[in-house]
Backbone as numpy.savetxt, mean C-alpha at the origin, in Angstrom:
# Nx Ny Nz CAx CAy CAz Cx Cy Cz
22.70 13.92 14.35 21.87 13.03 14.93 22.28 11.70 14.39
22.34 10.85 15.39 22.96 9.24 15.08 21.84 8.56 15.20
21.74 7.32 14.63 20.79 6.34 14.92 21.49 4.99 14.72
20.54 3.83 14.94 21.03 2.52 14.68 21.61 2.15 13.34
21.49 2.85 12.56 22.02 2.43 11.10 23.48 2.90 11.28
23.50 4.06 11.84 24.84 4.73 11.70 25.84 3.44 12.58
25.05 2.96 13.69 26.18 2.11 14.22 26.52 0.89 13.65
25.32 0.61 12.80 25.38 -0.77 11.87 26.52 -0.37 10.87
26.28 0.75 10.36 27.37 1.11 8.88 28.84 0.98 9.70
28.95 1.65 10.97 30.36 1.80 11.34 30.83 0.59 11.69
30.16 -0.48 12.17 30.54 -1.75 12.31 30.96 -2.39 11.05
30.24 -2.30 9.97 30.67 -2.91 8.85 31.95 -2.06 8.08
31.77 -1.05 8.52 33.02 -0.33 7.70 34.35 -0.45 8.56
34.30 -0.82 9.85 35.29 -1.64 10.72 35.67 -3.06 10.34
34.65 -3.73 9.86 34.85 -5.29 9.68 35.19 -5.26 7.86
34.74 -4.40 7.09 34.87 -4.51 5.96 35.35 -3.14 5.05
36.39 -2.51 5.67 36.78 -1.11 4.98 36.91 -1.51 3.40
36.85 -2.29 2.83 37.08 -2.34 1.50 36.05 -2.16 0.38
34.68 -2.00 1.30 33.56 -2.07 0.60 32.97 -0.44 0.77
32.02 -0.38 -0.01 31.65 1.17 -0.17 30.00 0.68 0.64
29.80 1.22 1.40 28.72 1.04 2.19 27.45 2.14 2.12
27.67 2.90 1.25 26.53 3.72 1.16 25.08 3.30 0.92
25.15 2.36 0.49 23.66 1.63 0.17 23.19 1.02 1.41
24.01 0.73 2.57 23.61 0.18 3.98 22.96 1.64 4.64
23.35 3.06 4.23 23.00 4.17 5.12 21.51 4.21 4.61
21.32 4.10 3.03 19.78 4.47 2.67 18.80 2.97 3.10
19.30 1.96 2.38 18.27 1.03 2.57 17.90 0.11 3.69
18.95 0.30 4.71 18.70 -0.16 6.00 17.79 0.80 6.99
17.99 2.22 6.61 16.77 2.97 6.81 15.08 2.83 6.15
15.58 2.41 4.79 14.16 2.16 4.41 13.45 0.84 4.97
14.45 -0.14 5.16 13.72 -1.35 5.49 13.15 -1.15 6.84
13.77 -0.23 7.83 13.36 -0.14 9.26 12.15 0.48 9.03
11.94 1.74 8.09 10.70 2.46 8.07 9.66 1.90 7.56
9.94 0.72 6.56 8.82 0.03 5.95 8.24 -0.77 6.90
9.05 -1.56 8.13 8.36 -2.09 9.17 7.56 -1.48 9.88
8.07 -0.19 10.12 7.15 0.99 11.12 5.68 0.98 10.29
5.81 1.49 8.96 4.65 1.83 8.24 3.81 0.73 8.10
4.29 -0.85 7.95 3.19 -1.78 7.88 2.43 -1.94 9.19
3.24 -1.59 10.27 2.53 -1.66 11.53 1.51 -0.59 11.74
1.92 0.47 11.20 0.91 1.74 11.20 -0.40 1.36 10.38
0.11 0.82 9.01 -1.00 0.34 8.15 -1.86 -0.74 8.92
-1.28 -1.59 9.35 -1.89 -2.53 10.00 -3.35 -1.92 10.91
-2.27 -1.07 12.11 -3.30 -0.45 13.21 -4.48 0.43 12.41
-3.86 0.92 11.50 -5.21 1.92 10.94 -6.38 1.04 10.15
-5.92 -0.06 9.49 -6.86 -0.64 9.13 -7.94 -1.79 9.99
-7.07 -1.98 11.22 -7.64 -2.61 12.12 -8.52 -2.16 12.73
-8.41 -0.96 12.88 -9.40 0.45 13.80 -10.50 0.30 12.77
-10.67 0.25 11.50 -11.62 0.09 10.54 -12.19 -1.24 10.44
-11.75 -2.10 11.24 -12.30 -3.46 10.99 -12.17 -4.19 9.84
-10.98 -3.69 8.99 -10.66 -4.28 7.60 -8.89 -4.98 7.77
-8.68 -5.70 7.10 -7.36 -6.20 6.86 -6.55 -5.56 5.73
-5.48 -5.68 5.54 -4.47 -4.78 4.65 -5.21 -5.30 3.08
-5.37 -6.41 2.84 -5.64 -7.31 1.68 -6.98 -7.03 1.00
-7.90 -6.26 2.17 -9.06 -5.98 1.91 -9.13 -4.82 1.42
-8.31 -3.90 2.34 -7.85 -2.38 1.71 -7.51 -2.25 0.46
-6.52 -3.17 -0.18 -5.78 -3.07 -1.45 -7.02 -3.38 -2.47
-7.93 -4.25 -2.24 -9.22 -4.35 -3.16 -10.17 -3.09 -3.20
-10.50 -3.01 -2.00 -11.35 -1.65 -2.19 -10.91 -0.46 -2.64
-9.41 -0.28 -2.34 -9.14 1.06 -2.72 -8.89 1.07 -4.27
-8.77 -0.07 -4.72 -8.77 -0.07 -6.27 -9.95 0.19 -6.92
-11.03 -0.38 -6.18 -12.36 0.10 -6.79 -12.64 1.64 -6.49
-12.45 1.71 -5.18 -12.80 3.30 -4.95 -12.12 4.24 -5.40
-10.59 4.13 -6.29 -10.03 4.80 -7.13 -10.47 4.56 -8.26
-11.30 3.92 -8.89 -11.78 3.86 -10.05 -12.49 4.98 -10.62
-13.17 5.24 -9.19 -14.45 6.59 -9.64 -15.85 5.78 -9.58
-16.65 6.34 -9.55 -18.03 5.74 -9.69 -18.15 5.32 -11.26
-18.73 4.14 -11.12 -19.84 3.57 -10.08 -19.00 2.28 -9.41
-17.41 2.88 -9.29 -16.81 1.85 -8.29 -16.67 0.47 -8.77
-16.18 0.12 -10.27 -16.30 -1.13 -10.65 -15.04 -1.39 -11.37
-14.55 -2.61 -11.41 -13.61 -2.97 -12.39 -13.78 -4.28 -12.43
-13.17 -4.98 -13.50 -13.26 -6.04 -13.85 -12.33 -6.95 -13.08
-12.09 -8.44 -12.88 -11.16 -9.10 -12.20 -9.88 -8.87 -12.43
-9.77 -8.81 -13.97 -8.69 -8.61 -14.55 -7.73 -7.37 -14.18
-8.72 -6.37 -14.20 -7.93 -5.14 -13.85 -7.77 -5.15 -12.19
-8.83 -5.64 -11.60 -8.33 -5.76 -10.08 -6.73 -6.45 -10.02
-6.63 -7.34 -10.74 -5.29 -8.33 -10.61 -4.37 -7.25 -10.91
-4.21 -6.51 -12.13 -3.35 -5.58 -12.14 -2.91 -4.59 -11.29
-4.26 -3.89 -10.81 -4.31 -2.89 -9.71 -3.43 -3.28 -8.48
-3.69 -4.82 -7.83 -3.44 -5.27 -6.66 -2.05 -6.33 -6.69
-1.71 -6.81 -7.86 -0.48 -7.50 -8.13 -0.57 -9.03 -7.54
-1.81 -9.32 -7.64 -1.81 -10.90 -6.96 -2.34 -11.91 -7.95
-2.24 -13.13 -7.65 -2.75 -14.28 -8.78 -4.10 -13.90 -9.03
-4.73 -14.74 -10.06 -6.04 -14.82 -10.34 -7.09 -15.73 -9.05
-6.38 -16.84 -8.70 -6.88 -17.46 -7.46 -7.02 -16.70 -6.40
-6.21 -16.03 -6.01 -6.14 -15.37 -4.82 -7.01 -14.15 -4.84
-7.12 -13.57 -6.19 -8.18 -12.29 -6.55 -9.63 -13.21 -6.23
-9.96 -14.10 -6.68 -11.29 -14.97 -6.90 -11.51 -15.16 -5.12
-10.62 -15.65 -4.51 -10.84 -15.76 -2.94 -11.17 -14.30 -2.32
-10.20 -13.41 -2.82 -10.80 -12.20 -1.99 -11.73 -11.41 -2.28
-12.47 -11.62 -3.51 -13.56 -11.15 -4.13 -14.68 -11.89 -3.11
-14.84 -13.04 -3.25 -15.67 -14.11 -2.51 -15.70 -13.46 -1.33
-14.62 -13.54 -0.36 -14.87 -13.05 1.08 -15.34 -11.44 1.23
-14.91 -10.72 0.49 -15.23 -9.28 0.48 -16.92 -9.23 0.03
-17.22 -10.09 -0.99 -18.35 -10.38 -1.11 -19.61 -10.70 0.02
-19.03 -11.62 0.83 -19.39 -12.43 1.81 -19.78 -11.26 3.07
-18.80 -10.23 3.30 -19.03 -9.33 4.05 -19.68 -8.10 3.69
-20.19 -8.23 2.45 -21.04 -6.98 1.94 -20.41 -5.85 1.40
-18.98 -5.83 1.21 -18.25 -4.77 0.99 -18.43 -4.71 -0.89
-18.57 -5.78 -1.48 -18.60 -5.86 -2.91 -19.55 -6.73 -3.71
-19.95 -6.71 -4.62 -20.85 -7.15 -5.55 -20.56 -7.47 -6.73
-20.66 -8.62 -7.15 -20.54 -9.36 -8.51 -21.66 -8.50 -9.65
-21.50 -8.28 -10.68 -22.52 -7.85 -11.73 -22.03 -8.42 -13.32
-22.89 -8.77 -13.84 -22.55 -9.13 -15.34 -21.86 -7.87 -15.97
-20.84 -8.21 -16.89 -20.18 -7.16 -17.73 -21.11 -6.70 -18.95
-21.74 -5.69 -19.10 -22.46 -5.44 -20.22 -21.83 -5.24 -21.56
-20.47 -5.62 -21.89 -19.80 -5.50 -22.79 -18.96 -6.87 -23.10
-19.24 -7.94 -22.04 -18.64 -9.01 -22.20 -19.70 -10.04 -21.37
-20.32 -10.76 -22.59 -21.30 -11.71 -21.70 -20.62 -12.50 -20.78
-19.31 -13.10 -21.19 -18.95 -14.10 -20.17 -18.01 -13.53 -19.08
-18.01 -12.27 -18.91 -17.19 -11.67 -17.85 -18.55 -10.98 -16.64
-17.72 -10.55 -15.79 -18.10 -9.87 -14.45 -17.61 -8.80 -14.22
-18.30 -7.94 -13.57 -17.66 -6.83 -12.85 -17.67 -6.72 -11.39
-16.88 -6.43 -10.70 -16.54 -6.32 -9.24 -17.17 -4.74 -8.94
-18.01 -4.44 -8.13 -18.46 -3.21 -7.57 -18.24 -3.14 -6.08
-17.97 -1.99 -5.77 -18.08 -1.49 -4.38 -19.55 -1.22 -3.85
-19.77 -1.67 -2.56 -21.05 -1.45 -2.37 -20.90 -0.04 -1.32
-21.92 0.39 -0.77 -22.03 1.82 0.00 -21.26 1.39 1.36
-21.29 -0.19 1.72 -20.52 -0.46 2.71 -19.17 -0.72 2.58
-18.80 -1.23 1.40 -17.39 -1.18 1.27 -16.67 0.07 0.68
-17.70 1.28 0.46 -17.20 2.41 0.25 -16.91 3.10 1.49
-17.76 3.20 2.43 -17.54 3.48 3.90 -16.20 2.88 4.55
-16.03 1.56 4.39 -14.98 1.02 5.17 -13.62 1.55 4.30
-13.42 1.60 3.15 -12.21 2.09 2.86 -12.02 3.33 3.04
-13.05 4.37 2.74 -13.08 5.80 3.06 -12.51 5.93 4.66
-13.07 5.15 5.52 -12.57 5.31 6.93 -11.06 4.81 6.96
-11.03 3.81 6.51 -9.37 2.91 6.61 -8.59 3.90 5.98
-8.84 4.83 4.77 -7.96 5.74 3.96 -7.67 6.64 4.90
-8.75 7.57 5.41 -8.60 8.44 6.39 -7.68 8.11 7.69
-7.77 6.83 8.32 -6.82 6.72 9.38 -5.65 6.29 8.79
-5.39 5.66 7.58 -4.16 5.52 7.29 -3.41 7.09 6.75
-4.12 7.82 6.37 -3.30 9.21 5.96 -2.85 9.98 7.40
-3.99 9.71 8.66 -3.24 10.22 9.71 -2.15 9.63 10.34
-2.05 8.21 9.92 -1.12 7.52 10.68 0.36 7.70 9.84
0.13 7.79 8.51 1.21 8.39 7.60 1.80 9.61 7.54
0.95 10.60 7.83 1.24 11.89 8.34 2.25 12.31 9.48
1.79 11.36 10.32 2.66 11.09 11.79 4.22 11.09 11.56
4.23 10.25 10.47 5.66 9.88 10.18 6.50 11.20 9.66
5.75 12.11 8.85 6.38 13.13 7.94 6.46 14.29 9.05
5.98 14.45 10.23 6.09 15.79 10.87 7.03 16.26 11.11
8.29 15.68 11.20 9.78 16.51 11.41 10.12 16.91 9.91
9.53 17.01 8.72 10.02 17.24 7.46 9.07 18.30 6.85
9.85 19.32 6.70 9.11 20.49 5.89 8.13 19.95 4.69
7.22 20.75 4.01 6.53 20.55 2.95 7.54 20.32 1.88
8.76 21.05 1.81 9.44 20.74 0.72 10.22 19.86 0.56
10.79 19.15 1.83 11.60 18.15 2.36 10.74 16.87 1.77
9.33 16.83 2.13 8.59 15.73 1.60 8.41 15.71 0.48
8.41 16.80 -0.53 8.22 16.74 -1.82 9.68 16.32 -2.64
10.89 16.79 -1.92 12.28 16.27 -2.44 12.48 14.62 -2.07
11.79 14.53 -1.08 11.78 12.92 -0.60 11.01 11.87 -1.86
9.75 12.31 -1.92 8.93 11.80 -2.91 9.73 11.84 -4.22
10.08 12.67 -4.46 10.92 12.83 -5.93 11.92 11.85 -5.92
12.85 11.91 -4.75 13.93 10.80 -4.56 13.33 9.46 -4.97
12.56 9.11 -3.88 11.86 7.65 -3.97 11.46 7.14 -5.43
10.70 8.25 -6.09 10.10 7.84 -7.13 11.27 7.71 -8.26
12.34 8.18 -7.93 13.49 8.07 -9.13 14.05 6.56 -8.80
14.25 6.31 -7.49 14.76 5.14 -7.12 13.58 3.81 -7.75
12.38 3.89 -7.53 11.15 3.11 -8.04 11.28 2.89 -9.85
11.80 4.16 -10.35 11.38 4.20 -11.74 12.02 2.93 -12.48
13.14 2.12 -12.33 13.22 0.93 -13.21 12.48 -0.23 -12.83
11.48 -0.02 -11.75 10.71 -1.14 -11.51 9.27 -0.96 -12.30
8.85 -0.04 -12.63 7.73 0.71 -13.29 7.58 -0.10 -14.52
């Protein structure tokens, strides 16, 4: 089975036979897959009435477990954004009724961001839609192939962890 990356690699091999093109075969496919995944994520979240950045914050809170709260600093580490960006995001989510701020009982100067029931419903619905969309990408792979792929991708990502 051939795809557009095979054509691309073949053209580069013709033009630059001096280069090892093995990375092209992997990363051009990953890049194309990433674009398709971004579109599927956007569609899954839009269907639930939220944006990708909203999902990222709400999902971090949801994964924290009951009572679904984190400090702003922890949210920064979970979502990899700047403090100014996080403040803006929490403000916007609070306006939508998805999160609330509470004083941190262990730090009088600090606050905790807590998921509201509406926020929990929104992130749970979005996550279910996301899993359905992502599952569709994996239908041609056996469970073993999916596991092997996850292991290989983990290995590729390990230097960045």
